[in-house]
Structures are given as C-alpha cells and as structure tokens.
C-alpha positions as CSV (number, residue, x, y, z in Angstrom):
1,M,-47.6,-10.6,-7.5
2,A,-45.5,-9.1,-4.8
3,E,-45.7,-5.3,-4.5
4,K,-42.5,-3.4,-5.6
5,L,-40.5,-2.3,-2.6
6,E,-39.1,1.1,-2.1
7,V,-35.3,1.1,-2.4
8,K,-33.8,3.3,0.4
9,E,-30.4,4.9,0.1
10,L,-28.0,4.4,3.0
11,D,-24.6,6.0,3.7
12,Q,-23.3,2.8,5.3
13,V,-24.4,-0.6,6.6
14,V,-22.8,-3.4,8.6
15,V,-23.6,-7.1,8.0
16,R,-22.4,-10.0,10.1
17,F,-22.3,-13.5,8.6
18,S,-21.8,-16.7,10.6
19,G,-19.8,-18.0,7.7
20,Q,-16.5,-16.8,6.1
21,L,-17.2,-17.4,2.3
22,A,-20.5,-15.7,2.2
23,G,-19.1,-12.6,3.9
24,N,-16.0,-12.7,1.6
25,I,-18.2,-12.7,-1.5
26,F,-20.5,-9.9,-0.2
27,S,-17.4,-7.7,0.5
28,T,-15.9,-8.5,-2.9
29,V,-19.1,-7.5,-4.7
30,S,-19.4,-4.3,-2.7
31,A,-15.8,-3.4,-3.5
32,T,-16.4,-4.1,-7.2
33,V,-19.3,-1.5,-7.3
34,G,-17.1,1.1,-5.7
35,N,-18.2,1.0,-2.0
36,G,-15.8,1.6,0.8
37,I,-15.4,-1.6,2.8
38,S,-13.8,-2.9,5.9
39,T,-14.1,-6.5,7.1
40,F,-13.4,-8.4,10.3
41,P,-13.2,-12.2,10.2
42,D,-13.6,-13.5,13.7
43,Y,-13.0,-17.2,13.9
44,P,-12.2,-19.7,16.8
45,A,-9.0,-21.5,17.4
46,D,-10.7,-24.9,17.3
47,I,-9.5,-27.0,14.4
48,R,-12.8,-28.9,14.2
49,A,-15.3,-27.8,16.9
50,P,-18.4,-30.0,17.3
51,Q,-21.1,-29.0,14.9
52,G,-23.7,-26.7,16.5
53,S,-21.5,-26.0,19.5
54,L,-21.0,-22.5,21.0
55,T,-17.2,-22.7,20.7
56,G,-17.3,-23.5,17.0
57,V,-19.1,-20.4,15.7
58,S,-17.2,-18.1,13.4
59,G,-18.2,-14.6,12.3
60,F,-17.4,-12.4,9.3
61,Q,-18.4,-8.7,9.7
62,V,-18.6,-6.5,6.6
63,H,-19.0,-2.7,6.8
64,I,-19.8,-1.1,3.5
65,G,-20.1,2.7,2.9
66,A,-20.9,5.3,0.3
67,G,-17.6,6.9,1.1
68,K,-14.4,5.8,2.9
69,V,-14.9,3.2,5.7
70,Y,-12.5,3.1,8.6
71,T,-13.7,0.2,10.7
72,P,-15.8,-3.0,10.4
73,G,-18.3,-1.3,12.7
74,D,-19.1,-1.8,16.3
75,K,-22.5,-3.5,15.8
76,C,-24.3,-4.9,12.7
77,D,-27.5,-3.8,11.0
78,V,-28.1,-7.3,9.6
79,L,-27.1,-10.6,11.3
80,V,-27.1,-13.9,9.5
81,A,-27.3,-16.7,12.1
82,M,-27.3,-20.1,10.5
83,N,-28.0,-22.1,13.6
84,A,-29.0,-21.8,17.3
85,A,-25.4,-21.5,18.5
86,A,-24.7,-18.7,16.0
87,L,-27.7,-16.7,17.2
88,K,-26.7,-17.3,20.8
89,T,-23.1,-16.1,20.4
90,Q,-23.4,-13.5,17.6
91,Y,-26.5,-11.6,18.7
92,R,-24.5,-9.4,21.0
93,Y,-22.9,-7.9,17.9
94,A,-26.3,-6.8,16.6
95,K,-27.8,-3.3,16.9
96,P,-31.2,-3.2,18.8
97,G,-33.1,-2.8,15.6
98,A,-31.1,-5.2,13.4
99,T,-32.6,-7.5,10.9
100,I,-31.8,-11.1,11.7
101,I,-31.9,-14.0,9.2
102,I,-32.1,-17.5,10.6
103,D,-32.4,-21.0,9.3
104,T,-35.4,-22.5,11.2
105,D,-34.3,-26.0,10.2
106,S,-31.3,-25.6,12.5
107,F,-33.3,-24.6,15.6
108,G,-34.6,-28.1,16.6
109,P,-34.5,-29.5,20.1
110,K,-31.0,-30.9,19.8
111,D,-29.7,-27.6,18.3
112,L,-31.3,-25.6,21.1
113,E,-29.8,-27.9,23.7
114,K,-26.2,-27.6,22.2
115,A,-26.6,-23.8,22.2
116,Q,-27.7,-24.0,25.9
117,F,-31.2,-22.5,25.3
118,Q,-33.6,-23.3,28.2
119,T,-36.8,-23.2,26.2
120,E,-38.1,-23.6,22.7
121,D,-39.0,-19.9,22.6
122,Y,-35.4,-19.0,21.8
123,L,-36.4,-15.5,20.4
124,G,-38.3,-14.6,23.6
125,E,-35.5,-16.0,25.7
126,M,-33.1,-13.6,24.1
127,G,-35.5,-10.7,24.0
128,I,-35.6,-10.6,20.1
129,D,-38.7,-9.0,18.4
130,P,-39.9,-11.7,15.9
131,D,-40.9,-8.9,13.5
132,R,-37.2,-8.2,12.9
133,V,-36.4,-11.8,12.1
134,I,-36.6,-13.4,8.6
135,Q,-37.3,-17.0,9.5
136,C,-37.0,-19.4,6.7
137,P,-36.5,-23.2,6.4
138,L,-33.2,-22.6,4.6
139,T,-31.9,-26.2,4.8
140,T,-35.1,-27.6,3.3
141,M,-35.1,-25.1,0.5
142,V,-31.5,-25.7,-0.4
143,K,-32.2,-29.5,-0.6
144,D,-35.2,-28.8,-2.8
145,C,-33.2,-26.4,-5.0
146,L,-30.4,-29.0,-5.5
147,A,-32.5,-32.1,-5.6
148,D,-31.7,-32.9,-9.2
149,S,-28.0,-31.8,-8.9
150,G,-26.6,-35.3,-8.1
151,M,-24.8,-33.8,-5.1
152,D,-24.8,-35.8,-1.8
153,M,-26.2,-34.4,1.4
154,K,-22.9,-33.1,2.8
155,A,-22.1,-31.2,-0.4
156,M,-25.6,-29.7,-0.4
157,M,-25.2,-28.4,3.1
158,K,-22.0,-26.6,2.2
159,C,-24.3,-24.4,0.0
160,R,-26.5,-23.2,2.8
161,N,-24.6,-20.0,3.4
162,M,-25.1,-19.1,-0.3
163,F,-28.9,-19.1,0.2
164,A,-28.4,-16.6,3.1
165,L,-26.1,-14.6,0.8
166,G,-28.8,-14.5,-1.8
167,L,-31.2,-13.1,0.7
168,V,-28.6,-10.4,1.7
169,C,-28.0,-9.5,-1.9
170,W,-31.7,-9.0,-2.3
171,L,-31.9,-6.9,0.9
172,F,-29.1,-4.6,-0.4
173,D,-30.0,-4.7,-4.1
174,R,-26.8,-6.3,-5.2
175,D,-26.2,-7.5,-8.8
176,L,-26.1,-11.3,-8.8
177,N,-24.0,-11.4,-12.0
178,L,-21.1,-10.1,-10.0
179,V,-21.6,-12.8,-7.4
180,A,-21.8,-15.4,-10.2
181,N,-18.6,-14.2,-11.8
182,F,-16.8,-14.5,-8.4
183,L,-17.9,-18.0,-7.9
184,K,-17.0,-19.1,-11.4
185,E,-13.5,-17.8,-10.9
186,K,-13.2,-19.3,-7.4
187,F,-14.4,-22.7,-8.5
188,A,-12.9,-22.6,-12.0
189,K,-11.7,-26.2,-11.7
190,K,-15.0,-27.4,-10.2
191,P,-17.7,-25.8,-12.5
192,A,-20.5,-28.0,-11.0
193,I,-19.8,-26.6,-7.6
194,A,-19.9,-23.1,-8.9
195,E,-23.2,-23.7,-10.7
196,A,-24.8,-25.2,-7.6
197,N,-23.8,-22.3,-5.5
198,I,-25.1,-19.8,-8.1
199,K,-28.4,-21.6,-8.3
200,V,-28.8,-21.5,-4.5
201,I,-27.9,-17.8,-4.3
202,Q,-30.5,-17.1,-7.0
203,A,-33.1,-19.1,-4.9
204,G,-32.2,-17.0,-1.8
205,Y,-32.6,-13.8,-3.8
206,D,-36.0,-14.9,-5.2
207,Y,-37.2,-16.0,-1.7
208,G,-36.5,-12.5,-0.4
209,H,-38.2,-10.9,-3.4
210,N,-41.3,-13.1,-3.4
211,T,-42.0,-13.4,0.3
212,H,-40.9,-10.1,1.8
213,S,-43.1,-8.5,4.5
214,S,-44.0,-4.8,4.8
215,T,-41.5,-4.4,7.6
216,V,-38.5,-5.3,5.4
217,N,-37.1,-2.8,2.9
218,V,-34.5,-3.1,0.2
219,Y,-31.5,-0.8,0.7
220,R,-28.8,0.5,-1.5
221,V,-25.4,2.0,-0.5
222,E,-24.3,4.0,-3.5
223,S,-20.7,5.0,-3.9
224,K,-20.3,8.8,-3.7
225,E,-16.6,9.1,-4.7
226,K,-15.6,6.9,-7.6
227,V,-11.9,7.2,-8.4
228,P,-11.1,5.6,-11.7
229,G,-9.0,2.5,-11.6
230,R,-9.1,-1.2,-11.2
231,Y,-10.2,-2.3,-7.7
232,M,-10.2,-5.6,-5.8
233,D,-11.3,-6.7,-2.3
234,I,-7.9,-7.5,-0.7
235,T,-6.9,-8.9,2.7
236,G,-4.0,-7.5,4.6
237,N,-2.0,-10.7,4.2
238,K,-2.5,-10.7,0.4
239,A,-1.7,-7.0,0.2
240,T,1.5,-7.7,2.2
241,A,2.5,-10.5,-0.2
242,Y,1.9,-8.2,-3.2
243,G,4.0,-5.4,-1.6
244,F,6.9,-7.8,-1.2
245,I,6.6,-8.9,-4.9
246,A,6.4,-5.3,-6.1
247,A,9.4,-4.3,-4.1
248,A,11.5,-7.2,-5.5
249,E,10.5,-6.4,-9.0
250,K,11.2,-2.6,-8.6
251,A,14.7,-3.5,-7.1
252,G,15.4,-6.0,-9.9
253,L,15.9,-8.8,-7.4
254,K,14.6,-12.3,-6.7
255,L,12.1,-12.5,-3.8
256,Y,12.8,-15.3,-1.3
257,L,10.4,-16.2,1.6
258,G,11.6,-18.6,4.2
259,S,8.8,-19.4,6.6
260,Y,7.2,-21.8,9.0
261,P,3.4,-22.0,9.1
262,I,1.8,-20.1,12.0
263,T,-1.6,-18.5,12.6
264,P,-2.3,-15.8,11.5
265,A,0.7,-15.3,9.1
266,T,0.5,-18.5,7.0
267,D,-1.6,-16.9,4.2
268,V,1.4,-14.9,3.2
269,L,3.4,-18.1,2.5
270,H,0.4,-19.5,0.7
271,E,-0.1,-16.4,-1.5
272,L,3.6,-16.0,-2.4
273,S,3.9,-19.7,-3.3
274,K,1.4,-19.0,-6.2
275,H,3.7,-16.5,-7.9
276,K,6.7,-18.4,-9.2
277,S,6.1,-16.7,-12.5
278,C,7.2,-13.4,-10.8
279,G,10.5,-15.0,-9.7
280,V,9.3,-15.7,-6.2
281,I,10.9,-18.5,-4.3
282,T,9.1,-19.9,-1.2
283,V,10.4,-22.5,1.2
284,Q,8.3,-24.0,4.0
285,C,11.1,-24.6,6.5
286,E,11.3,-27.2,9.3
287,D,11.1,-24.4,12.0
288,E,11.1,-20.7,12.7
289,I,14.9,-20.5,13.1
290,A,15.5,-22.1,9.7
291,G,12.9,-19.8,8.1
292,C,14.7,-16.7,9.2
293,S,18.3,-18.1,8.7
294,S,17.5,-19.2,5.1
295,A,16.0,-15.8,4.3
296,L,19.2,-14.2,5.6
297,G,21.3,-16.6,3.5
298,A,19.2,-15.5,0.4
299,S,20.0,-11.9,1.2
300,F,23.7,-12.6,1.5
301,A,23.4,-14.3,-2.0
302,G,21.9,-11.1,-3.4
303,A,18.1,-11.7,-3.2
304,L,15.4,-9.9,-1.2
305,G,15.1,-12.1,1.9
306,V,11.8,-12.1,3.8
307,T,10.5,-14.3,6.6
308,S,7.0,-14.3,8.1
309,T,5.7,-15.3,11.5
310,S,3.7,-14.2,14.6
311,G,4.9,-13.3,18.1
312,P,6.0,-16.8,19.2
313,G,8.1,-17.1,16.0
314,I,9.8,-13.8,16.6
315,C,11.1,-15.2,19.9
316,L,12.7,-18.0,18.0
317,K,14.0,-15.9,15.1
318,S,15.7,-13.3,17.3
319,E,19.1,-15.0,17.1
320,A,19.1,-14.9,13.3
321,M,17.7,-11.3,13.4
322,N,20.6,-10.3,15.5
323,L,22.9,-12.0,13.0
324,A,21.3,-9.8,10.3
325,V,22.1,-6.7,12.4
326,I,25.8,-7.4,12.8
327,M,26.2,-8.7,9.3
328,E,24.3,-5.6,8.0
329,L,22.3,-7.5,5.4
330,P,18.8,-6.6,4.2
331,L,16.0,-8.7,5.7
332,V,12.3,-8.1,6.2
333,V,10.7,-9.9,9.2
334,L,6.9,-9.9,9.1
335,D,5.3,-10.2,12.5
336,V,1.5,-10.8,12.2
337,Q,0.7,-10.2,15.9
338,R,-1.8,-12.3,17.8
339,G,-2.9,-12.7,21.4
340,G,-0.2,-14.0,23.8
341,P,1.8,-14.9,25.8
342,A,2.8,-18.4,24.6
343,T,0.1,-19.9,22.4
344,G,-2.4,-17.4,24.0
345,L,-5.2,-16.5,21.5
346,P,-3.8,-17.7,18.2
347,T,-6.8,-16.5,16.1
348,K,-7.2,-13.1,17.9
349,S,-5.5,-9.8,17.5
350,E,-3.3,-7.7,19.8
351,Q,-0.5,-5.1,19.6
352,T,1.6,-6.7,22.2
353,D,4.8,-7.4,20.3
354,L,5.9,-3.8,20.0
355,L,8.6,-3.7,22.6
356,Q,9.8,-7.2,21.5
357,A,10.2,-5.8,18.0
358,L,12.1,-2.8,19.2
359,F,14.3,-4.3,21.9
360,G,13.8,-8.1,22.0
361,R,17.4,-9.0,21.1
362,N,20.7,-9.3,22.9
363,G,23.3,-6.5,22.7
364,E,22.8,-3.1,21.1
365,S,20.8,-4.3,18.1
366,P,19.0,-1.3,16.4
367,M,16.4,-2.3,13.9
368,P,13.8,-0.3,11.9
369,V,10.2,-1.1,13.0
370,M,7.0,-0.3,11.0
371,A,3.4,-1.0,11.6
372,A,0.7,-1.2,8.9
373,T,-2.5,0.9,9.5
374,S,-5.1,-1.0,7.5
375,P,-5.5,-4.1,5.3
376,T,-4.9,-2.0,2.1
377,D,-2.0,-0.1,3.8
378,C,-0.2,-3.5,4.2
379,F,0.9,-3.2,0.5
380,D,2.6,0.1,1.0
381,A,4.0,-0.9,4.4
382,A,5.5,-4.1,3.0
383,Y,6.9,-2.1,0.0
384,Q,8.5,0.5,2.2
385,A,9.9,-2.0,4.6
386,C,11.7,-3.7,1.7
387,K,12.9,-0.3,0.4
388,I,14.4,0.5,3.9
389,A,16.0,-2.9,4.2
390,L,17.6,-2.8,0.8
391,E,18.7,0.8,0.7
392,H,20.1,0.8,4.3
393,M,21.4,-2.8,4.5
394,T,19.4,-3.7,7.7
395,P,16.8,-6.1,8.9
396,V,13.4,-4.4,9.3
397,V,10.4,-5.6,11.4
398,L,7.0,-5.1,9.8
399,L,4.2,-5.3,12.4
400,T,0.7,-6.2,11.2
401,D,-1.8,-8.2,13.3
402,A,-4.7,-10.6,13.0
403,F,-7.2,-7.8,12.5
404,V,-5.6,-6.2,9.5
405,A,-4.1,-9.4,8.2
406,N,-7.4,-11.2,7.9
407,G,-9.6,-8.1,7.4
408,S,-10.0,-6.6,3.9
409,G,-10.6,-3.4,2.1
410,A,-11.2,-2.0,-1.4
411,F,-7.7,-1.8,-3.0
412,K,-6.9,0.2,-6.0
413,L,-4.2,-1.6,-8.0
414,P,-1.1,0.6,-8.1
415,D,0.8,1.7,-11.1
416,M,4.3,0.1,-10.8
417,A,5.9,3.1,-12.6
418,K,4.7,5.5,-9.9
419,L,6.1,3.5,-6.9
420,D,9.2,4.8,-5.2
421,P,12.4,3.7,-6.7
422,I,14.5,1.2,-4.7
423,N,18.3,1.6,-5.1
424,P,20.4,-0.9,-3.1
425,P,23.9,0.5,-2.2
426,Y,26.0,-1.8,-4.4
427,V,29.7,-1.4,-4.0
428,P,31.1,0.9,-6.8
429,E,33.3,-0.8,-9.3
430,E,36.1,1.8,-8.6
431,L,36.6,0.3,-5.2
432,K,37.6,-3.0,-6.7
433,G,40.8,-4.2,-5.0
434,K,40.5,-1.6,-2.2
435,W,37.0,-2.6,-0.8
436,T,36.6,-4.2,2.6
437,P,33.2,-5.5,3.9
438,Y,32.4,-2.6,6.3
439,M,33.2,0.3,4.0
440,R,30.3,2.7,4.0
441,A,28.4,5.1,1.8
442,E,28.0,8.8,2.8
443,N,24.8,8.0,4.7
444,G,26.5,5.4,6.8
445,T,25.1,2.3,5.0
446,R,27.5,-0.6,4.4
447,Y,28.1,-1.3,0.7
448,W,26.6,-4.5,-0.7
449,A,28.8,-6.8,-2.7
450,V,26.9,-9.8,-4.1
451,P,28.9,-13.0,-3.9
452,G,30.4,-14.0,-7.3
453,R,31.3,-10.5,-8.3
454,E,35.0,-10.6,-9.3
455,G,37.3,-8.7,-7.0
456,F,34.8,-8.4,-4.1
457,A,35.2,-11.7,-2.3
458,H,34.5,-11.3,1.4
459,I,33.4,-13.0,4.6
460,L,30.6,-12.0,7.0
461,G,29.7,-13.5,10.3
462,G,28.4,-13.1,13.8
463,L,31.6,-12.1,15.5
464,E,32.4,-8.4,15.6
465,K,34.6,-7.2,12.7
466,D,37.2,-4.4,12.4
467,S,35.7,-1.3,10.8
468,N,38.6,-0.9,8.4
469,T,39.8,-4.4,7.5
470,G,36.7,-6.6,8.1
471,A,38.8,-9.0,10.2
472,I,37.5,-10.4,13.5
473,S,38.1,-7.9,16.2
474,T,37.7,-7.8,20.0
475,N,39.2,-4.4,20.3
476,P,37.1,-2.4,22.7
477,E,37.4,0.9,20.8
478,N,36.4,-0.8,17.6
479,H,33.4,-2.4,19.1
480,D,32.2,0.9,20.5
481,L,32.7,2.5,17.1
482,M,30.8,-0.3,15.2
483,T,28.0,-0.2,17.7
484,R,27.6,3.6,17.2
485,L,27.9,3.2,13.4
486,R,25.1,0.6,13.4
487,Q,22.9,2.9,15.6
488,Q,23.6,6.0,13.5
489,K,22.8,4.2,10.3
490,I,19.3,3.5,11.5
491,A,18.9,7.0,12.9
492,N,19.8,8.4,9.5
493,I,16.8,6.7,7.8
494,Q,14.4,9.4,6.6
495,V,10.7,8.6,7.4
496,P,7.7,10.8,6.8
497,D,6.7,13.4,9.5
498,L,3.6,12.8,11.6
499,E,0.5,14.2,10.1
500,I,-2.3,15.7,12.2
501,D,-6.0,15.2,11.4
502,G,-8.7,17.2,13.1
503,D,-8.5,20.5,15.0
504,G,-5.2,22.3,15.0
505,D,-6.1,23.9,18.4
506,A,-7.5,20.7,19.8
507,D,-8.0,20.1,23.5
508,L,-7.1,16.4,23.1
509,L,-4.7,14.6,20.8
510,I,-5.4,11.0,20.1
511,V,-2.3,8.9,19.5
512,G,-2.0,5.3,18.3
513,F,0.0,3.0,16.0
514,G,-0.7,0.4,13.4
515,S,-4.1,-1.3,13.0
516,T,-6.0,0.9,15.4
517,Y,-6.0,3.9,13.0
518,G,-9.5,3.4,11.7
519,H,-11.1,3.1,15.1
520,L,-9.3,6.1,16.5
521,R,-10.1,8.1,13.5
522,S,-13.8,7.2,13.8
523,A,-13.7,8.1,17.5
524,M,-12.2,11.5,16.7
525,D,-14.9,12.2,14.0
526,E,-17.7,11.4,16.5
527,L,-16.2,13.6,19.2
528,R,-15.9,16.5,16.8
529,Q,-19.5,16.0,15.7
530,K,-20.4,16.4,19.4
531,G,-18.6,19.8,19.4
532,Y,-15.3,18.8,21.0
533,K,-11.9,20.1,19.7
534,V,-10.0,16.9,19.0
535,A,-7.1,15.9,16.8
536,Q,-5.4,12.6,15.9
537,T,-1.9,11.5,14.9
538,H,-0.8,8.0,14.2
539,F,2.5,6.2,14.1
540,K,3.4,3.9,11.1
541,Y,7.1,4.3,11.6
542,L,8.2,3.4,15.1
543,N,12.0,3.2,14.7
544,P,13.3,5.7,13.8
545,L,10.5,7.9,15.0
546,P,9.4,10.8,12.7
547,K,11.6,13.8,13.3
548,N,8.6,16.0,14.5
549,T,7.4,13.5,17.1
550,A,8.3,15.6,20.2
551,E,7.0,18.8,18.5
552,V,3.6,17.2,17.8
553,L,3.2,15.4,21.2
554,K,4.1,18.5,23.2
555,K,1.8,20.9,21.2
556,Y,-1.4,19.7,22.9
557,K,-2.7,20.2,26.5
558,K,-3.9,16.6,26.7
559,V,-2.7,13.6,24.9
560,V,-4.1,10.1,25.1
561,V,-2.2,7.0,23.8
562,A,-4.6,4.2,22.9
563,E,-3.3,0.7,22.1
564,Q,-4.2,-2.9,22.3
565,N,-1.6,-3.8,25.0
566,M,-0.8,-2.6,28.5
567,G,0.9,0.6,27.4
568,Q,4.0,-0.3,25.3
569,L,3.8,2.7,22.9
570,A,3.1,5.1,25.8
571,A,6.2,3.8,27.6
572,Y,8.4,4.0,24.5
573,L,7.3,7.6,23.8
574,R,7.9,8.6,27.4
575,M,11.5,7.2,26.9
576,K,12.0,9.2,23.7
577,V,10.2,12.5,24.5
578,D,11.3,14.5,27.5
579,N,8.6,15.3,30.1
580,F,5.9,13.5,28.1
581,V,3.1,12.2,30.4
582,P,0.1,11.1,28.4
583,F,-3.3,9.6,29.4
584,Q,-3.6,6.0,28.4
585,F,-6.4,3.8,27.0
586,N,-5.4,0.1,27.0
587,Q,-7.3,-3.0,26.2
588,V,-6.1,-6.6,25.6
589,K,-9.3,-8.4,24.6
590,G,-8.2,-10.0,21.4
591,Q,-10.9,-8.0,19.6
592,P,-10.7,-4.6,17.8
593,F,-11.6,-1.5,19.7
594,V,-15.2,-0.5,20.0
595,V,-15.6,3.1,18.8
596,E,-18.4,3.8,21.3
597,E,-16.1,2.8,24.2
598,L,-13.3,5.0,22.8
599,V,-15.6,8.0,22.5
600,N,-16.8,7.6,26.1
601,A,-13.3,7.2,27.5
602,F,-11.9,10.2,25.6
603,E,-14.9,12.3,26.5
604,D,-14.1,11.6,30.2
605,I,-10.6,12.8,29.6
606,L,-11.8,16.0,28.0
607,K,-14.0,16.7,31.0
608,K,-11.1,16.3,33.5
C-alpha cells in the first residue's frame, strides 16, 4: 500500500495546461471551493494546425490563491505537456523547480521530429531534471480505461486531457465530485461522454495516488477569506454579456445585440443568444456596419442597443457610431481589443485601440469611453456603460481585450436589487405638443421619445438639426452651438474619482488603464515588499476623465504610465493635464505583462 503523503498548505499556485477544457474545469472547481483565481487562455490563430506541430499548441494558465489573485502568474508551478510540441513551446512558462506531467506515448520519433528535437533525450536537450517529471504512458492508460466503453479511437483520444486533469486534482487534493458535477452539466445531452471523462479523471487521480514518488507532494490551497454568496468561474466575455442583460432588465427594456462574428468578441454573441427568455434579441448580421446600424435602429425604437466587435470592426462601425453621436441615441459599442494592425494577431491581446475609441471618427464626435479592469469587472463595466448610454443619450465605447475577455475569475453573483438604478430621460408628458427632438433636460441630455408615443412623432438623422425646431440646419451659429452642447453633455457625466492604492507619500506612482490592473497592482506590492514607497492608480473611465485626475497625477515626484501599446494613454494624459511628463513602460507583444519585468523597470525608474 502506498504511504500516506503529507498535504502541504500553499498560499498560491500556478498550473499551465496544454488544453483548454482541462484548465477550465480546474479553474471552475477552484472557484467553487472559494479560491481566488485568474486564468489566461493562450491559443493560436490557426483554425486546424497539424497535430503535433509547434504552431498548433494552446495553453491555459490557472493561478489559484488562498486570497485575492490579480494575475494568471508569470511562470507556472506545474506544467501539463501532452506531447513533444507542447513541452517544447510551453516549458519557457515553467518555473525552474516546476513539476511537469507528460504523456510518454506522445514522445515517439515522429513526435520528436515534428517538435524539432535533435535527439531522443528530449529532457536532457531542454535541461530538464527527470526527477521533476511525472512520466506516464497516458494514451495507453486512457485506451485501457475506456476499452469496454464502445467509443472509437478518436473519441477516446479526446479524453486524454482528463487523465492529466485527474493527476492535477490528486496533486492539489481537489474533490472529484465537483469535477464530476461540472462534466455532467456540460455534457447533459451526452451522458455517455460525461461518464467516460469522469472515469478517465478518476483513473488519473488513482494513478497519482498509487504510483507517487517521494519527491512529489500533495498540496492544498485553502481559501482564507470566504465571503458568503453564490460563486461561479466566469470569463470576461460571459460577464460582459450578463452585465448587458442586467442593465436592460434594470432599465425595463429589451436588449438587442447586432453583431458580426470576430475573434475574440464572438463569445458575447454566442452567450446572449442563449437568453431569449430574458427578452434578449440577437442578430448575426451580414457585416460590421449592419451590426452597428441595426443596434442603433433598435435604440431609436426604444430598446437597449448593443454591438460587439474587435479593433478591425470598430473601423467599419465608425460611420454608424458617428450617426449615434449626432442623433444622440443610446448605444453601447463593445471593443474586445486584439493585436493589430489589420488582421494582426487575432487571438492575442493589446490595448492599441484607445485613441481610436477616443478620436477615431470624423468631426467633433465626443463619446464616453470605459475600460474593464478584470474578467469579473467586465460585468460592472458593461452595466455602467449601459447606464451612461441610457441616462445620457449617447453612444459609449467599452474596451476590454483578449486577455480579460477569455480569462476568468471567481465571480460572486450580484443582487439585482442592489445594482444602481437606470433612469432613461424619457420626455415628460407635459411637453406633449410643445416638444421638439433636441429639447434637453437640466443636465444637457436630450429627451428620449420612443416612437409610437402619441404626440411625440419626430425625425432624427445624420444631418445637423436646429437646436430649437429639430429641422435640418446649416446655420453656422447653430452648428457651433450643437457641437458645444454635445461636448458639454459628455463632460457633465459624473464618474468616480481616481483611487490611490499603496503609499500616500510614494516616490513613484504607477498608472495604467483597463486589463493591466492586476499586473501593475502585483508589481506595486512586490516593490513595497522590497522597501520602496510606491502607489498605484488606474483608469476605468477614460472619457470623461475623473475630476481628480490632474490632482492625483501632479501629486507625485515620479509617475510611470504602463500600457500595452506605444504610449496612447500617456499621450492622452499629456494632452489633458498641463505640464504632465511621465515615464513610460510600453510593450506590444500580444501577451500580458510579466510582473517581474515590471518590477525591474520600475525599480530602475526609482533609482534615477
């Protein structure tokens, strides 16, 4: 009988899978038991890369912690490499002492040749200590496990990652009942598939339990702060979709999504299409222009109009977005940013659409711009974007990116009753017979008259209108007035002040926006642990900027703006804040920041 292993408590651990489903299940189970989690799916752009090729490897990194987790981690403690190509490409993401799980059946001569190994000693060639590697004939054991299942070979091979997941569940003392429940729900219409996967996971767990060596320990990451509530592991795209649904329900409106499929935003269309019972209407349009225009038409008709895309789609939607500006109708434009320009890196992440979102339209076309800071924050960001659009009669751009859209976190389901109210500025009944389309409320917002309401018939369009009558006007004074009214309406929007984390008397302030929050927060924490005085502030609202922006940025001796572009936020802040000259940290690699690199760069700035 195998000796009983010591179960060691850890504060956090990072696991990288060379397969999406196994990583997704592990993160879901971890969220269910109360761990903080952050995930990073890293997949290629190839639709169907040759099996075993270096270009076809995908990764799924999961960071679980006893407390709050801000990033998916720089390097992993455990690497699951299902074949030679996965080991070759993914090993660079492993810590020097990481445990590595491999399927020895997928390291034959042809596999090694595809992965461009020069010898059969692949571990020695990569400088990997064999004592850190759990080598098991995984494919063979899966075949044996499912020999009496009636499944064909192709179907059996789809279960291989589940064996590795079973091993990881043993390694981290995970409850297999939670895994089984997940699979039964996922494959509810294919119970035989669910049972086969559950059987394979159990086999992987038993293999780890029965054949462990003295160099391998079982670990547990126990949640330290358990806030009561119902939790789920949620991706940013799904959280965004839920935020749109919640906002429409709170406002008492139908939700309409007009969209054209584009990586990495398509999951929002897929998710919303599942919720017809919530009054959601989704239309997969023939192109990006139609997607945006139809959403604007839905808003004119009295619905909450939303359109989703990525950077290339924003280029095409800009004409309809401009139409929303001049018609002053509510519209939410979701931009899930990816690597560019052109097709660029369609499955990778950047923050390079910021200036396009702020200024990428003809004429003076002010538009609120927001950026979600994490996968779970996507819910609040989507909800608040809808609230601004509906209450201020304006199109709003919501920026996420591939990192937060595909990544996930532990999400506490909100109480709808506690969400902020949403009150569209419907035209008062007492204006019946006197109302014209561009009459405004006290805050400068145009009143909204839904078509079909007796006594409030009107026409909107892309030509400039007279402020008083609503008729087409080319009068220069009127155009100047309308331009200023549209600008002032956006400036009047109240957004939360910037918050400062860290040292109030810091020698360096770290500034970013959107999805880089977790990495910059982690870098700040590490620098403070080293004894430096450092603070952080982060932008979620980019237009209008928080009222205390200049006050915060000018308070510190040194400020560094870190972003995944060539300096767009830094340039924008220099334009908005007098005499503001920050240091900059810029990367455009299609990958999340590496905390260690941030710490080294910021440390250099502190020493200057």
